[in-house]
N, C-alpha and C positions, 0 to 999 in steps of 0.2 A: 384862491383867497390870498390876496397880497398882504404882506406885513411890512410896514415901514420901520426900518431900524436906523436910529440916529446915532452916529459915532461921535463921541465927544473926546477930543484929544487935548490933554493938558500938557503944555510945554514948559519946560524949565531949562533955561540956558545954563551951560556949564560954567563954572568959575575956574579961572586959571587956564593954563595951556591945554591940559587934558581934562575932559569932563570928569567930575567926581564919580559918576555912575559906572565908569569903566572899572573902578576898584570894587572887588567883590565884597569886602567888609562894609564899604559904604552902602552898597545896594541892600545888604542884609539888615543893616541898622535902620535905613530909611524906608525900606519896604519889607517890614517883618512878615514872616510866613503866616502868622495868625490872621493877617488882614489882606495880604496881597498874593497874587500869583505873578511870577516874573519869569522872563526868558532872556537869555544872553547868548549872543553868537559872534563869532569872529571869522574873518576870511583874509587871505593874503592877496593883495593887489600886485599883480606881476609887473605892471609897467605903468608909470605915470600916475596921473590923478584919476580916481574912480569917477565914472559917469553916474547919472541918476539911476540907471538900472542896477548898478552895483550897490548903491545905497538901499534901493528898494529890496534887493535880494537879501541883504544881510538883515534888514528889518523883518522881512517875511520869515527868515530862518529863526529870528528871535521869537516871533509870534508862535512859530511851530514848537519851539522849545517850551514856551509858556503853556500851550495847549497840552503838551505831553505831561506837564506837571499836574494836570487835572484828568489825565488818562482819557483824553478825548482828541481824536484826530480832526484837525480843521479841514472841512470838506466844502467850505463856502466857495461858491463861484462868484467872484467879484471883479468889478472893474474899479480900480483905485486911481483916483485922480489926486496927484500930490502937488501941493503948493509948497515948495521948498525954499528955505532961507539958509544960505551958506554963510557962515561967519568967517572971520579972518583966521580962526583957530581950526578951520576945516570941519566944523560940526554942522550937520544938517538936521533940522527939526521939521517934521511933517505936521502941518497944521490943518489940512483939509482932506477929509475922507468921504468918499461917496461910494457906498457899497451896494451893489445890485444883487440882492438875494433872490436866487431862482426859486428855492423852496425854503420854507421855514425850518425844515429839518437840517438844512445845511448851515444854518447860522449858529456859530459857537461862541464867538467873543463879541463883546460890546463895550464901549467906553474904554478902549485900549489906548494907553499912552505909549508911543514909540519914539525912539531916537536913534541917530546914527552918527558915527564919528570916524574920521580918517586920520591916522597918525602917519604923517609924512616920513618921520624918522625911521619907524619900524616897517612901514609899508603895509600895516594891518588896518582893516576897516572893522569897526565894531557896531553891533546892533543891540538894542535894548527894548524890551516890551514889558509893560506892567499893567495890571488891572486889579481894581479893588474887588474882593470877594463879595462885599455887600452890593456893589453895583451890578455884578454878574447875577447874583441871586434875585435882585429886584427886576432885572431885565428878563430872566427866565419866568418869574412869576407873572409879569405883565404879559409876556407872550402866551403863556398857558391860559390866562384869563381871556385873552382875545380869541383863542381857539375854542374855549368852552362857549363863549358867546356866539361864535360862528355855528357851532354844533347845535345850540339851542334854536337858532333861527332856521337851520336846515330841518330840524325835527318838525317845526311848525309848517314849513313848506311841504314836507313829505306828507303830512296829514292832509293838507289841502289837495295834493295830487291823488291821494287815496280816495278822498271823497268824490273827486272828479273822474275816477276810474282810470287814472293814468298810472298804472302799476309800474311800468318800466321807468318812468321819470322818478317815481317815489323810491324805487330801488337804487337809482343813481344817487339820490340824495342821501340814502343810508350809506352808500359806499363813500361819499364825500365826508360824512360824519366819521366813519371808521378810519379813513385816512387821516383826518385831523386828530383823532384820538391816538393814533400811532405816533404822531409828532408830539403830542402831550406827554406820552410815555418817555420819549427820547429827551424832551426838555426836562421832564421830571427827574430823570436819572442825573442830568447835569445839576439840577437844583439840589438834589440829595448829596452829590459830590461836593458842591460848593458850601452848602450850609446845613446839611443833614436835615432838610425839611421834607417830610413826607405828608404834609397836611392835605395835599391835592389828591391823594390816592383814593379816598372814599368817593369823592366827586367823579373822578375818572371811572371808577368801577360802576357807579350808577349810570353814567352815560353809555358805557359798553353794554350794560344789561338792557337799557332802553333800545339801543340800536339792534341788539340781537333779537329782542322780542318783536320789534316791528318787522325785521327781515323775515323772521319765521312766520309771522302772520301773513305777510305778503306772499311768501313762497308756498305756504300751505293753503291759502285762500284760492278760490276759483274766480277767474275773471272772464266775462262773456262779452263778445262784441256782436251786436245785432245789426244785420244788414237787411233792412226792410224796404221793399218796393211794392208797388201796386196801387190799389184804389184807396188804401188807408195806411197811415203811418203807424197805427197801433200804438198810440202814445203811452198807454198805461201798461204795456207788456212787461217792461222791466220791473215795475212795482208789483205787478201781479205775480211774476216769477218769484220774487223775494217773499211775498206774502204767503205763497204756497210752499215755502220751505227751501228755496234755493239759497244755500249759503254761498252767495256769490256777489261780485260787484260788476257793474256794467262798464265796460271799457269804452273810451272815446275812439280809440283806433285799434285795428286788428293787431298791431305790433305789441300792444299792451295786454292782449287777451290770451287765455288758455284755450278758449273755444270761440269759434265764429259760428254764428247761426244765420243762415241765409233764408229769408222768407219772401215769397212772392204771393201776394193775396189778390183776390179778385171778387168784386161784387157781381153776383149773378142776377137772375131775374127777380123783379119785384112785382107781385101780382095781387089783385084784390080778391078777397075771399068772401065778400058779401058783408052786409051790416056795417060797412065803413071800415072793415079791417083790411090791412095790407101787410103782406109778408115778403121778406127779402131773404135771399140765400147768398152765402159767401163761402169761398174755399181758399185753401192756401197750400202751396208746396213748400216743404221745409227740408233743409239739409243742415245737420249739426256736424261740425268738423273739429276734431281734437287737433289743435295746431302743433302739439308736441309730436303726434304720430302721423298727422296729415292723412287721416282716414275718415272722409265724410260719410255720414250715415243719414239716409233718407228717413224722414219721420212722417208717418201717415196721419193726417189730420181729418177728422170727420167734418162733413159739410155743416156749417152753422146756419141756423134759421132764427130770424127775429121778426117780431110784428109790432104794429102800432094801430090804434083806432084813428078814426076821422081821416082815413086815406092819406096819412102823413108818411110819405115815402122816406123823407130824411130821417125821421125818428125810427122808422123801421130799419133803415140801413145802419143807424148808430147802434141800435139794439143787437143787430146781427153781428157787427164787428166786436161788440162787447163780449158776446158769447164766444166768438172766434178767439178773441184774446185769452179768455179763460181756458179754452181748450188748448191753445198753443202753449200757455204757461205750464200746464200740467204735463203735456207730452215732452216739451223741451227739458223740463226738470227731470223727468224719468230717464231720458236719454243721457243726460249729463251724469246723473247719479250712477247709471249703469257702467 
Protein backbone atom coordinates (compact mmCIF):
# COMPACT_ATOMS: atom_id res chain seq x y z
CA UNK A 1 0.00 0.00 0.00
CA UNK A 2 1.91 3.05 -1.19
CA UNK A 3 1.69 6.32 0.74
CA UNK A 4 2.75 9.56 -0.90
CA UNK A 5 4.49 11.97 1.47
CA UNK A 6 5.01 15.54 0.36
CA UNK A 7 7.90 17.35 1.99
CA UNK A 8 7.45 21.10 2.13
CA UNK A 9 10.62 23.04 2.86
CA UNK A 10 10.42 26.60 4.09
CA UNK A 11 13.57 28.58 3.34
CA UNK A 12 14.69 31.72 5.13
CA UNK A 13 17.91 33.37 4.00
CA UNK A 14 20.31 34.45 6.73
CA UNK A 15 20.84 38.10 7.40
CA UNK A 16 24.42 39.28 7.84
CA UNK A 17 27.62 37.37 7.32
CA UNK A 18 26.68 34.53 9.67
CA UNK A 19 23.10 33.21 9.61
CA UNK A 20 21.14 34.06 12.74
CA UNK A 21 20.07 30.44 13.25
CA UNK A 22 23.67 29.52 14.13
CA UNK A 23 23.12 31.33 17.43
CA UNK A 24 21.42 29.11 20.02
CA UNK A 25 19.49 31.92 21.72
CA UNK A 26 18.08 33.00 18.35
CA UNK A 27 16.95 29.43 17.59
CA UNK A 28 15.25 29.07 20.95
CA UNK A 29 13.45 32.38 20.67
CA UNK A 30 12.30 31.91 17.06
CA UNK A 31 11.58 28.18 17.35
CA UNK A 32 10.04 27.80 20.83
CA UNK A 33 9.96 24.25 22.19
CA UNK A 34 6.23 24.47 22.75
CA UNK A 35 5.66 24.66 18.98
CA UNK A 36 8.75 23.22 17.29
CA UNK A 37 11.22 20.36 17.28
CA UNK A 38 14.69 21.45 16.23
CA UNK A 39 18.06 19.84 15.59
CA UNK A 40 21.48 21.47 15.29
CA UNK A 41 24.76 19.88 14.17
CA UNK A 42 28.35 20.99 13.47
CA UNK A 43 31.33 19.42 11.77
CA UNK A 44 34.91 20.44 11.08
CA UNK A 45 35.94 20.74 7.43
CA UNK A 46 39.53 19.60 7.33
CA UNK A 47 40.51 21.15 4.03
CA UNK A 48 39.16 23.68 1.55
CA UNK A 49 35.51 24.30 0.65
CA UNK A 50 32.99 21.59 1.61
CA UNK A 51 31.25 19.78 -1.24
CA UNK A 52 27.54 19.04 -1.53
CA UNK A 53 27.98 15.75 0.33
CA UNK A 54 29.36 17.60 3.33
CA UNK A 55 26.34 19.92 3.39
CA UNK A 56 23.98 16.97 3.07
CA UNK A 57 25.76 15.10 5.85
CA UNK A 58 25.54 17.94 8.38
CA UNK A 59 21.86 18.50 7.52
CA UNK A 60 21.15 14.81 7.96
CA UNK A 61 22.90 14.90 11.31
CA UNK A 62 20.74 17.87 12.31
CA UNK A 63 17.62 15.92 11.33
CA UNK A 64 18.84 12.98 13.43
CA UNK A 65 19.26 15.32 16.39
CA UNK A 66 15.73 16.57 15.76
CA UNK A 67 14.30 13.05 15.74
CA UNK A 68 16.16 12.24 18.95
CA UNK A 69 14.27 15.08 20.58
CA UNK A 70 11.01 13.17 20.02
CA UNK A 71 12.62 9.87 21.04
CA UNK A 72 12.24 8.38 17.57
CA UNK A 73 15.07 7.08 15.44
CA UNK A 74 14.80 8.04 11.79
CA UNK A 75 14.73 4.83 9.81
CA UNK A 76 13.42 6.17 6.53
CA UNK A 77 15.00 4.80 3.39
CA UNK A 78 15.07 7.80 1.13
CA UNK A 79 16.64 9.15 -1.98
CA UNK A 80 17.04 12.89 -1.51
CA UNK A 81 17.46 15.09 -4.52
CA UNK A 82 18.80 18.45 -3.47
CA UNK A 83 18.53 21.64 -5.44
CA UNK A 84 21.01 23.87 -3.70
CA UNK A 85 21.65 27.55 -3.88
CA UNK A 86 24.93 28.75 -2.49
CA UNK A 87 25.06 32.37 -1.47
CA UNK A 88 28.11 34.59 -1.30
CA UNK A 89 28.08 34.10 2.46
CA UNK A 90 28.66 30.35 2.05
CA UNK A 91 25.11 29.39 3.06
CA UNK A 92 23.29 26.58 1.26
CA UNK A 93 19.52 26.22 1.50
CA UNK A 94 17.82 23.03 0.27
CA UNK A 95 14.61 23.70 -1.60
CA UNK A 96 13.57 20.40 -3.21
CA UNK A 97 13.04 17.09 -1.42
CA UNK A 98 11.88 13.88 -3.05
CA UNK A 99 11.67 11.11 -0.48
CA UNK A 100 10.97 7.56 -1.52
CA UNK A 101 9.38 5.85 1.48
CA UNK A 102 9.76 2.09 1.28
CA UNK A 103 7.24 1.42 4.03
CA UNK A 104 4.95 3.70 5.96
CA UNK A 105 6.52 2.59 9.24
CA UNK A 106 9.83 4.10 8.16
CA UNK A 107 8.41 7.60 7.70
CA UNK A 108 9.14 9.76 10.72
CA UNK A 109 9.42 13.40 9.69
CA UNK A 110 7.42 15.57 7.31
CA UNK A 111 7.51 19.24 6.33
CA UNK A 112 11.02 19.60 7.69
CA UNK A 113 12.91 22.87 7.23
CA UNK A 114 16.66 22.32 6.80
CA UNK A 115 19.60 24.67 6.33
CA UNK A 116 23.39 24.51 6.20
CA UNK A 117 26.20 27.05 6.46
CA UNK A 118 29.98 26.98 6.15
CA UNK A 119 32.12 29.42 8.08
CA UNK A 120 35.36 29.84 6.14
CA UNK A 121 37.09 31.58 9.03
CA UNK A 122 36.52 28.82 11.59
CA UNK A 123 36.38 25.93 9.12
CA UNK A 124 33.16 24.66 10.68
CA UNK A 125 30.03 23.62 8.79
CA UNK A 126 26.66 23.96 10.51
CA UNK A 127 23.36 22.18 9.95
CA UNK A 128 19.89 23.08 11.20
CA UNK A 129 16.55 21.25 10.99
CA UNK A 130 13.15 22.29 12.32
CA UNK A 131 9.56 21.07 12.08
CA UNK A 132 6.34 22.37 13.59
CA UNK A 133 4.69 20.01 16.06
CA UNK A 134 1.29 20.81 14.58
CA UNK A 135 2.48 19.87 11.08
CA UNK A 136 3.84 16.57 12.36
CA UNK A 137 0.64 15.76 14.25
CA UNK A 138 -1.50 16.53 11.19
CA UNK A 139 0.79 14.38 9.07
CA UNK A 140 0.55 11.39 11.43
CA UNK A 141 -3.25 11.70 11.71
CA UNK A 142 -3.57 11.83 7.93
CA UNK A 143 -1.36 8.76 7.51
CA UNK A 144 -3.34 6.82 10.11
CA UNK A 145 -6.64 7.70 8.46
CA UNK A 146 -5.28 6.40 5.15
CA UNK A 147 -4.29 3.15 6.85
CA UNK A 148 -7.72 2.80 8.44
CA UNK A 149 -9.35 3.32 5.02
CA UNK A 150 -7.06 0.69 3.53
CA UNK A 151 -7.99 -1.78 6.29
CA UNK A 152 -11.72 -1.17 5.74
CA UNK A 153 -11.38 -1.96 2.03
CA UNK A 154 -9.38 -5.10 2.79
CA UNK A 155 -12.12 -6.31 5.14
CA UNK A 156 -14.68 -5.99 2.34
CA UNK A 157 -12.39 -7.86 -0.07
CA UNK A 158 -11.73 -10.57 2.52
CA UNK A 159 -15.47 -11.15 2.96
CA UNK A 160 -15.81 -11.51 -0.82
CA UNK A 161 -13.04 -14.11 -0.86
CA UNK A 162 -14.73 -16.03 1.96
CA UNK A 163 -17.99 -16.13 0.00
CA UNK A 164 -16.09 -17.45 -3.02
CA UNK A 165 -14.39 -20.16 -0.97
CA UNK A 166 -10.93 -18.63 -1.31
CA UNK A 167 -9.80 -19.11 2.26
CA UNK A 168 -6.08 -18.61 1.65
CA UNK A 169 -6.60 -15.29 -0.15
CA UNK A 170 -8.94 -14.14 2.64
CA UNK A 171 -6.28 -14.94 5.25
CA UNK A 172 -3.73 -12.97 3.21
CA UNK A 173 -6.10 -9.99 3.36
CA UNK A 174 -6.36 -10.34 7.13
CA UNK A 175 -2.57 -10.39 7.35
CA UNK A 176 -2.39 -7.19 5.30
CA UNK A 177 -4.90 -5.57 7.66
CA UNK A 178 -2.90 -6.60 10.73
CA UNK A 179 0.31 -5.29 9.16
CA UNK A 180 -1.35 -1.93 8.50
CA UNK A 181 -2.62 -1.80 12.09
CA UNK A 182 0.92 -2.33 13.38
CA UNK A 183 1.90 0.78 11.45
CA UNK A 184 -1.09 2.62 12.92
CA UNK A 185 0.21 1.72 16.39
CA UNK A 186 3.64 3.05 15.48
CA UNK A 187 2.29 6.28 14.03
CA UNK A 188 -0.04 6.58 16.99
CA UNK A 189 2.90 6.52 19.37
CA UNK A 190 4.43 9.36 17.36
CA UNK A 191 1.18 11.30 17.50
CA UNK A 192 0.98 10.84 21.24
CA UNK A 193 4.58 12.02 21.63
CA UNK A 194 3.98 15.10 19.50
CA UNK A 195 0.52 16.15 20.65
CA UNK A 196 -0.65 13.76 23.42
CA UNK A 197 -3.49 12.65 21.13
CA UNK A 198 -4.90 9.18 21.88
CA UNK A 199 -8.20 9.64 20.06
CA UNK A 200 -7.31 6.94 17.53
CA UNK A 201 -6.98 4.11 20.10
CA UNK A 202 -10.64 3.00 20.23
CA UNK A 203 -10.81 2.83 16.44
CA UNK A 204 -7.60 0.84 16.27
CA UNK A 205 -8.84 -1.59 18.92
CA UNK A 206 -12.08 -2.15 16.98
CA UNK A 207 -10.10 -2.98 13.84
CA UNK A 208 -7.87 -5.41 15.71
CA UNK A 209 -10.94 -7.20 17.13
CA UNK A 210 -12.55 -7.49 13.70
CA UNK A 211 -9.34 -8.88 12.22
CA UNK A 212 -8.95 -11.37 15.08
CA UNK A 213 -12.56 -12.53 14.82
CA UNK A 214 -12.32 -13.07 11.07
CA UNK A 215 -8.99 -14.89 11.35
CA UNK A 216 -10.43 -17.19 14.02
CA UNK A 217 -13.54 -17.83 11.92
CA UNK A 218 -11.41 -18.76 8.92
CA UNK A 219 -8.99 -20.92 10.88
CA UNK A 220 -11.72 -22.76 12.79
CA UNK A 221 -14.02 -23.18 9.79
CA UNK A 222 -13.79 -26.15 7.44
CA UNK A 223 -13.14 -25.65 3.75
CA UNK A 224 -13.81 -28.44 1.23
CA UNK A 225 -12.60 -28.76 -2.34
CA UNK A 226 -14.78 -30.97 -4.58
CA UNK A 227 -13.06 -32.73 -7.48
CA UNK A 228 -15.92 -34.24 -9.47
CA UNK A 229 -15.64 -36.21 -12.69
CA UNK A 230 -17.83 -38.66 -14.56
CA UNK A 231 -21.27 -38.61 -16.10
CA UNK A 232 -22.64 -35.81 -13.90
CA UNK A 233 -21.23 -32.65 -12.38
CA UNK A 234 -23.45 -33.14 -9.30
CA UNK A 235 -24.14 -29.40 -9.37
CA UNK A 236 -26.15 -29.32 -6.13
CA UNK A 237 -23.74 -31.36 -4.00
CA UNK A 238 -22.17 -28.42 -2.13
CA UNK A 239 -25.57 -26.96 -1.24
CA UNK A 240 -26.80 -30.41 -0.19
CA UNK A 241 -23.79 -30.90 2.08
CA UNK A 242 -24.39 -27.58 3.84
CA UNK A 243 -28.12 -28.24 4.10
CA UNK A 244 -27.38 -31.54 5.80
CA UNK A 245 -25.25 -29.89 8.47
CA UNK A 246 -21.76 -29.50 7.06
CA UNK A 247 -20.36 -26.39 8.78
CA UNK A 248 -18.07 -25.80 5.84
CA UNK A 249 -17.37 -23.63 2.83
CA UNK A 250 -16.61 -24.89 -0.66
CA UNK A 251 -13.15 -23.90 -1.84
CA UNK A 252 -12.39 -22.94 -5.43
CA UNK A 253 -8.91 -24.48 -5.30
CA UNK A 254 -7.31 -27.32 -3.36
CA UNK A 255 -4.78 -24.85 -1.88
CA UNK A 256 -7.64 -23.06 -0.09
CA UNK A 257 -9.13 -26.25 1.38
CA UNK A 258 -8.82 -28.30 4.54
CA UNK A 259 -10.29 -31.35 2.79
CA UNK A 260 -10.32 -32.49 -0.82
CA UNK A 261 -13.07 -34.83 -1.96
CA UNK A 262 -12.48 -36.79 -5.16
CA UNK A 263 -15.64 -38.18 -6.75
CA UNK A 264 -15.98 -40.28 -9.88
CA UNK A 265 -19.57 -41.05 -10.79
CA UNK A 266 -21.03 -43.23 -13.49
CA UNK A 267 -24.49 -43.72 -14.89
CA UNK A 268 -25.28 -47.41 -15.16
CA UNK A 269 -28.05 -49.22 -17.00
CA UNK A 270 -31.40 -47.60 -17.71
CA UNK A 271 -34.14 -50.19 -18.34
CA UNK A 272 -37.90 -50.31 -18.81
CA UNK A 273 -39.97 -51.91 -16.09
CA UNK A 274 -43.29 -51.99 -17.89
CA UNK A 275 -46.27 -49.63 -17.89
CA UNK A 276 -44.02 -46.90 -19.35
CA UNK A 277 -41.74 -46.82 -16.31
CA UNK A 278 -37.97 -46.55 -16.77
CA UNK A 279 -35.33 -46.90 -14.06
CA UNK A 280 -31.66 -45.86 -14.03
CA UNK A 281 -28.79 -46.77 -11.75
CA UNK A 282 -25.70 -44.74 -10.80
CA UNK A 283 -22.71 -45.30 -8.58
CA UNK A 284 -19.71 -43.33 -7.39
CA UNK A 285 -16.25 -43.90 -5.94
CA UNK A 286 -15.28 -41.36 -3.29
CA UNK A 287 -12.08 -40.50 -1.45
CA UNK A 288 -11.96 -37.84 1.30
CA UNK A 289 -8.50 -36.51 2.06
CA UNK A 290 -7.55 -34.36 5.03
CA UNK A 291 -4.94 -32.10 3.45
CA UNK A 292 -3.42 -31.37 6.84
CA UNK A 293 -2.54 -35.02 7.45
CA UNK A 294 -2.65 -36.26 3.83
CA UNK A 295 -4.56 -39.42 4.68
CA UNK A 296 -7.21 -40.20 2.04
CA UNK A 297 -10.20 -42.20 3.24
CA UNK A 298 -12.36 -44.22 0.84
CA UNK A 299 -16.08 -43.72 1.32
CA UNK A 300 -18.51 -46.44 0.30
CA UNK A 301 -21.56 -45.05 -1.47
CA UNK A 302 -24.60 -47.26 -2.14
CA UNK A 303 -25.83 -47.50 -5.69
CA UNK A 304 -28.58 -45.00 -6.44
CA UNK A 305 -31.78 -45.80 -8.32
CA UNK A 306 -34.20 -43.34 -9.93
CA UNK A 307 -37.21 -43.72 -12.17
CA UNK A 308 -39.56 -41.82 -14.44
CA UNK A 309 -42.85 -42.54 -16.25
CA UNK A 310 -43.45 -42.29 -19.99
CA UNK A 311 -40.15 -44.03 -20.73
CA UNK A 312 -38.30 -40.72 -20.13
CA UNK A 313 -34.70 -41.85 -19.65
CA UNK A 314 -33.37 -38.28 -19.15
CA UNK A 315 -35.72 -37.65 -16.24
CA UNK A 316 -34.90 -41.05 -14.80
CA UNK A 317 -31.17 -40.27 -14.97
CA UNK A 318 -31.71 -36.87 -13.36
CA UNK A 319 -33.70 -38.47 -10.55
CA UNK A 320 -30.97 -41.06 -10.09
CA UNK A 321 -28.21 -38.44 -9.76
CA UNK A 322 -30.41 -36.43 -7.38
CA UNK A 323 -30.58 -39.44 -5.06
CA UNK A 324 -26.86 -40.07 -5.53
CA UNK A 325 -26.15 -36.46 -4.56
CA UNK A 326 -28.23 -36.87 -1.40
CA UNK A 327 -26.33 -40.00 -0.44
CA UNK A 328 -22.97 -38.43 -1.22
CA UNK A 329 -23.72 -35.39 0.94
CA UNK A 330 -24.59 -37.54 3.95
CA UNK A 331 -21.56 -39.84 3.65
CA UNK A 332 -19.06 -37.05 3.00
CA UNK A 333 -20.37 -35.03 5.97
CA UNK A 334 -20.06 -38.08 8.23
CA UNK A 335 -16.48 -38.68 7.10
CA UNK A 336 -15.41 -35.07 7.61
CA UNK A 337 -17.07 -34.84 11.02
CA UNK A 338 -15.27 -38.00 12.14
